[in-house]
Backbone as CSV, one residue per row, in Angstrom:
resi,resn,N_x,N_y,N_z,CA_x,CA_y,CA_z,C_x,C_y,C_z
1,MET,-1.993,-11.636,-33.732,-2.093,-10.313,-33.156,-3.411,-9.661,-33.565
2,MET,-3.801,-9.862,-34.801,-5.049,-9.261,-35.285,-6.252,-9.816,-34.519
3,ARG,-6.211,-11.107,-34.178,-7.322,-11.694,-33.405,-7.409,-11.064,-32.021
4,ALA,-6.272,-10.824,-31.402,-6.259,-10.215,-30.073,-6.815,-8.795,-30.123
5,ILE,-6.434,-8.030,-31.134,-6.942,-6.660,-31.278,-8.442,-6.673,-31.536
6,ALA,-8.896,-7.602,-32.377,-10.326,-7.709,-32.667,-11.109,-8.071,-31.408
7,GLU,-10.572,-8.972,-30.588,-11.245,-9.362,-29.342,-11.306,-8.192,-28.367
8,THR,-10.224,-7.432,-28.284,-10.205,-6.263,-27.407,-11.237,-5.234,-27.866
9,THR,-11.319,-5.005,-29.150,-12.293,-4.059,-29.694,-13.709,-4.533,-29.422
10,ARG,-13.959,-5.821,-29.591,-15.287,-6.382,-29.338,-15.684,-6.184,-27.875
11,ARG,-14.769,-6.485,-26.977,-15.058,-6.324,-25.545,-15.280,-4.860,-25.180
12,ARG,-14.490,-3.980,-25.772,-14.632,-2.548,-25.502,-16.014,-2.062,-25.950
13,ASP,-16.465,-2.531,-27.129,-17.796,-2.154,-27.626,-18.896,-2.668,-26.703
14,LEU,-18.751,-3.906,-26.218,-19.728,-4.455,-25.266,-19.773,-3.623,-23.987
15,GLN,-18.598,-3.213,-23.490,-18.542,-2.419,-22.269,-19.177,-1.053,-22.466
16,ARG,-18.923,-0.429,-23.608,-19.547,0.872,-23.895,-21.062,0.762,-23.937
17,ALA,-21.570,-0.288,-24.602,-23.015,-0.483,-24.695,-23.621,-0.689,-23.304
18,TYR,-22.964,-1.487,-22.474,-23.442,-1.730,-21.116,-23.450,-0.431,-20.308
19,ASN,-22.369,0.354,-20.421,-22.283,1.613,-19.695,-23.399,2.577,-20.118
20,GLU,-23.669,2.683,-21.425,-24.724,3.572,-21.905,-26.100,3.108,-21.422
21,LYS,-26.341,1.817,-21.455,-27.631,1.264,-21.036,-27.901,1.550,-19.560
22,HIS,-26.861,1.459,-18.720,-27.026,1.612,-17.280,-26.625,2.999,-16.764
23,GLY,-26.301,3.924,-17.666,-25.966,5.291,-17.265,-24.682,5.407,-16.475
24,ILE,-23.706,4.599,-16.810,-22.424,4.607,-16.107,-21.435,5.473,-16.870
25,THR,-20.780,6.371,-16.146,-19.722,7.183,-16.736,-18.388,6.658,-16.218
26,PRO,-17.534,6.161,-17.109,-16.236,5.638,-16.659,-15.408,6.735,-15.986
27,GLN,-14.722,6.346,-14.925,-13.848,7.274,-14.203,-12.488,6.621,-14.023
28,SER,-11.455,7.464,-13.972,-10.126,6.897,-13.751,-9.961,6.481,-12.299
29,VAL,-9.019,5.598,-12.088,-8.754,5.059,-10.765,-8.030,6.109,-9.942
30,ASN,-8.459,6.289,-8.693,-7.768,7.213,-7.794,-6.526,6.533,-7.256
31,SER,-5.425,7.251,-7.275,-4.151,6.686,-6.850,-4.094,6.532,-5.339
32,ALA,-3.619,5.394,-4.882,-3.461,5.145,-3.456,-2.307,5.963,-2.885
33,VAL,-1.369,6.362,-3.731,-0.221,7.133,-3.273,-0.682,8.485,-2.748
34,ARG,-1.618,9.110,-3.450,-2.118,10.410,-2.993,-2.785,10.276,-1.629
35,ALA,-3.533,9.186,-1.419,-4.188,8.965,-0.137,-3.156,8.815,0.974
36,LEU,-2.055,8.106,0.704,-1.013,7.934,1.709,-0.315,9.251,2.030
37,ILE,-0.131,10.102,1.013,0.482,11.405,1.244,-0.425,12.249,2.134
38,GLU,-1.735,12.199,1.867,-2.682,12.956,2.690,-2.679,12.448,4.127
39,ILE,-2.586,11.135,4.308,-2.553,10.562,5.658,-1.304,11.037,6.390
40,ALA,-0.163,11.027,5.704,1.089,11.468,6.327,1.009,12.938,6.729
41,ALA,0.448,13.774,5.851,0.314,15.200,6.171,-0.632,15.400,7.348
42,ASP,-1.722,14.620,7.370,-2.681,14.709,8.472,-2.036,14.288,9.784
43,THR,-1.208,13.256,9.745,-0.522,12.776,10.943,0.413,13.843,11.498
44,GLU,1.165,14.500,10.618,2.080,15.548,11.062,1.328,16.684,11.742
45,GLU,0.214,17.089,11.143,-0.573,18.179,11.721,-1.181,17.769,13.062
46,ARG,-1.626,16.531,13.139,-2.327,16.070,14.327,-1.401,15.984,15.539
47,TYR,-0.171,15.566,15.344,0.718,15.315,16.472,1.833,16.342,16.617
48,ALA,1.785,17.417,15.888,2.882,18.394,15.890,2.917,19.182,17.190
49,GLY,3.752,18.744,18.135,4.027,19.480,19.349,2.869,19.660,20.323
50,THR,1.739,19.032,20.102,0.587,19.242,20.981,0.379,18.089,21.947
51,VAL,1.262,17.099,21.905,1.067,15.887,22.691,2.162,15.777,23.748
52,SER,1.760,15.469,24.988,2.752,15.268,26.049,3.442,13.915,25.846
53,GLN,4.511,13.676,26.586,5.271,12.429,26.443,4.420,11.210,26.802
54,GLU,3.610,11.305,27.880,2.763,10.166,28.277,1.705,9.879,27.223
55,GLU,1.109,10.951,26.672,0.104,10.770,25.630,0.733,10.167,24.374
56,LYS,1.947,10.597,24.083,2.662,10.081,22.912,2.923,8.579,23.071
57,GLU,3.358,8.163,24.255,3.612,6.739,24.502,2.327,5.931,24.420
58,ALA,1.228,6.494,24.929,-0.062,5.799,24.845,-0.512,5.682,23.395
59,LEU,-0.302,6.741,22.611,-0.646,6.702,21.193,0.190,5.649,20.460
60,ILE,1.472,5.579,20.801,2.350,4.592,20.162,1.872,3.177,20.470
61,ARG,1.534,2.915,21.728,1.033,1.571,22.092,-0.273,1.261,21.363
62,ALA,-1.161,2.251,21.281,-2.449,2.042,20.608,-2.238,1.782,19.116
63,LEU,-1.338,2.544,18.501,-1.067,2.338,17.073,-0.416,0.988,16.816
64,GLU,0.478,0.556,17.714,1.093,-0.764,17.561,0.031,-1.853,17.636
65,ASP,-0.907,-1.718,18.584,-1.985,-2.696,18.697,-2.836,-2.725,17.434
66,LYS,-3.183,-1.536,16.927,-3.988,-1.460,15.702,-3.235,-2.070,14.520
67,MET,-1.934,-1.779,14.439,-1.124,-2.298,13.340,-1.077,-3.822,13.373
68,LEU,-0.821,-4.389,14.553,-0.746,-5.841,14.674,-2.101,-6.492,14.417
69,SER,-3.161,-5.837,14.856,-4.504,-6.357,14.619,-4.825,-6.361,13.122
70,ALA,-4.483,-5.266,12.442,-4.733,-5.182,10.997,-3.914,-6.235,10.257
71,ALA,-2.674,-6.438,10.664,-1.840,-7.458,10.018,-2.407,-8.851,10.282
72,GLY,-2.927,-9.074,11.485,-3.547,-10.356,11.806,-4.787,-10.617,10.973
73,ASP,-5.495,-9.532,10.602,-6.684,-9.647,9.759,-6.323,-9.660,8.278
74,LEU,-5.032,-9.683,7.979,-4.490,-9.701,6.617,-4.831,-8.435,5.847
75,ASP,-5.051,-7.323,6.557,-5.273,-6.023,5.930,-3.945,-5.267,5.991
76,PHE,-3.056,-5.625,5.069,-1.689,-5.135,5.128,-1.567,-3.663,4.757
77,GLU,-2.485,-3.154,3.929,-2.435,-1.733,3.587,-2.715,-0.883,4.823
78,LYS,-3.711,-1.284,5.602,-4.038,-0.551,6.821,-2.893,-0.682,7.824
79,ALA,-2.309,-1.868,7.920,-1.185,-2.084,8.834,-0.002,-1.189,8.438
80,ALA,0.233,-1.049,7.138,1.329,-0.199,6.669,1.060,1.267,7.003
81,ARG,-0.202,1.690,6.903,-0.530,3.069,7.274,-0.267,3.315,8.750
82,TYR,-0.674,2.349,9.587,-0.418,2.477,11.023,1.078,2.492,11.304
83,ARG,1.846,1.654,10.587,3.297,1.622,10.746,3.901,2.977,10.391
84,ASP,3.458,3.554,9.273,3.981,4.849,8.864,3.633,5.929,9.885
85,GLU,2.432,5.846,10.442,2.024,6.802,11.462,2.888,6.643,12.721
86,LEU,3.203,5.390,13.055,4.098,5.122,14.187,5.464,5.757,13.964
87,PHE,6.010,5.575,12.768,7.310,6.153,12.452,7.265,7.670,12.574
88,GLN,6.166,8.271,12.123,6.021,9.721,12.230,6.050,10.146,13.690
89,LEU,5.290,9.422,14.510,5.210,9.750,15.931,6.561,9.578,16.622
90,GLN,7.278,8.535,16.251,8.565,8.248,16.883,9.694,9.082,16.293
91,GLY,9.409,9.787,15.196,10.433,10.613,14.562,11.448,9.799,13.798
92,LYS,11.050,8.616,13.346,11.958,7.746,12.596,11.664,7.843,11.108
93,ALA,12.647,7.469,10.313,12.461,7.381,8.877,11.727,6.083,8.572
94,PRO,10.997,6.029,7.480,10.321,4.783,7.109,11.302,3.632,6.964
95,LEU,10.810,2.433,7.185,11.631,1.225,7.187,12.390,1.044,5.878
96,GLU,11.762,1.353,4.749,12.396,1.146,3.451,13.659,1.983,3.307
97,LYS,13.702,3.139,3.933,14.877,3.994,3.810,15.986,3.593,4.771
98,GLU,15.624,2.974,5.908,16.625,2.598,6.900,17.344,1.303,6.542
99,GLN,16.602,0.327,6.021,17.172,-0.991,5.794,17.105,-1.354,4.318
100,PRO,18.261,-1.401,3.660,18.249,-1.796,2.251,17.870,-3.269,2.116
101,GLN,17.260,-3.589,1.004,16.862,-4.961,0.739,18.100,-5.811,0.479
102,PRO,18.137,-7.041,1.041,19.287,-7.915,0.783,19.292,-8.384,-0.666
103,LEU,20.485,-8.622,-1.161,20.601,-9.143,-2.518,20.127,-10.586,-2.548
104,ARG,19.444,-10.942,-3.605,18.954,-12.310,-3.729,19.886,-13.105,-4.615
105,ARG,20.108,-14.324,-4.211,20.964,-15.205,-5.005,20.100,-15.993,-5.973
106,ARG,20.647,-16.205,-7.127,19.949,-17.041,-8.097,20.250,-18.492,-7.810
107,ARG,19.238,-19.290,-7.926,19.449,-20.726,-7.748,20.058,-21.313,-9.013
108,SER,20.922,-22.231,-8.796,21.551,-22.884,-9.929,20.546,-23.852,-10.557
109,THR,20.445,-23.807,-11.864,19.530,-24.708,-12.557,20.214,-25.998,-12.972
110,ARG,21.528,-26.032,-12.787,22.271,-27.250,-13.128,22.218,-28.223,-11.970
111,HIS,22.174,-29.464,-12.297,22.206,-30.512,-11.294,23.645,-30.844,-10.944
112,PRO,23.915,-31.187,-9.700,25.294,-31.539,-9.358,25.734,-32.799,-10.088
113,LYS,26.983,-32.835,-10.403,27.527,-33.997,-11.107,27.649,-35.151,-10.141
114,VAL,27.200,-36.292,-10.588,27.296,-37.506,-9.772,28.538,-38.259,-10.238
115,LYS,29.401,-38.642,-9.297,30.630,-39.352,-9.665,30.458,-40.835,-9.517
């Protein structure tokens, strides 16, 4: 344990020296949750009662296309944002709240008995 603490301290000192040499000020990581909350609030404001039914359907089709395209590009965070925006537009609850996760079965680690 002492070796691990010493290694962590050594690395921390190296990082501090590098930061001072290059004028870097460490900053905390911005939470992605706050960004998603802002997107949801922006979506509500953007589509609140100002869109006709035809425009709403066109927006839904466009968002579905964007969502599928983002998922195809393996950008799942963007696809999830588009999905959440779709749910907002359709007036549905998010998928996680509608469908509970199925219970997972544990695999047996024992081998079947051979007779």
